[in-house]
C-alpha positions in Angstrom: 160.8 132.8 16.4 160.5 129.1 16.0 163.3 128.5 18.5 161.3 130.5 21.1 158.2 128.4 20.4 160.2 125.1 20.8 161.7 126.4 24.0 158.3 127.3 25.3 156.9 123.9 24.3 159.7 122.1 26.0 159.2 124.1 29.2 155.4 123.4 29.0 156.1 119.6 28.6 158.6 119.6 31.4 156.0 121.4 33.6 153.3 118.8 32.8 155.7 115.9 33.6 156.7 117.5 36.9 153.1 118.2 37.8 152.1 114.6 37.1 155.0 113.2 39.1 154.5 115.6 42.0 151.7 113.5 43.3 154.2 110.7 43.9 156.5 111.2 46.8 159.1 108.7 45.6 160.2 106.8 42.5 158.5 103.7 44.1 155.3 105.7 44.2 155.5 106.3 40.5 155.8 102.6 39.9 152.7 102.0 42.1 150.8 104.6 40.1 151.7 103.0 36.8 150.9 99.5 38.0 147.5 100.7 39.3 146.7 102.4 36.0 147.7 99.3 34.1 145.5 97.1 36.3 142.6 99.5 35.8 142.9 99.5 32.0 143.4 95.7 32.0 140.1 95.5 33.9 138.3 97.5 31.2 139.4 94.8 28.6 138.7 91.9 30.9 142.3 91.1 31.6 
């Protein structure tokens, strides 16, 4: 039963990653999104 739970958890995690990445059309787009997020967080801390 635990193997089934692990497998379900792995599929769920993979689905979340794919959903998050689906907003970016390219690998370059992912880099831009990460950079923008880092700049936003840096702004919160005055950096």
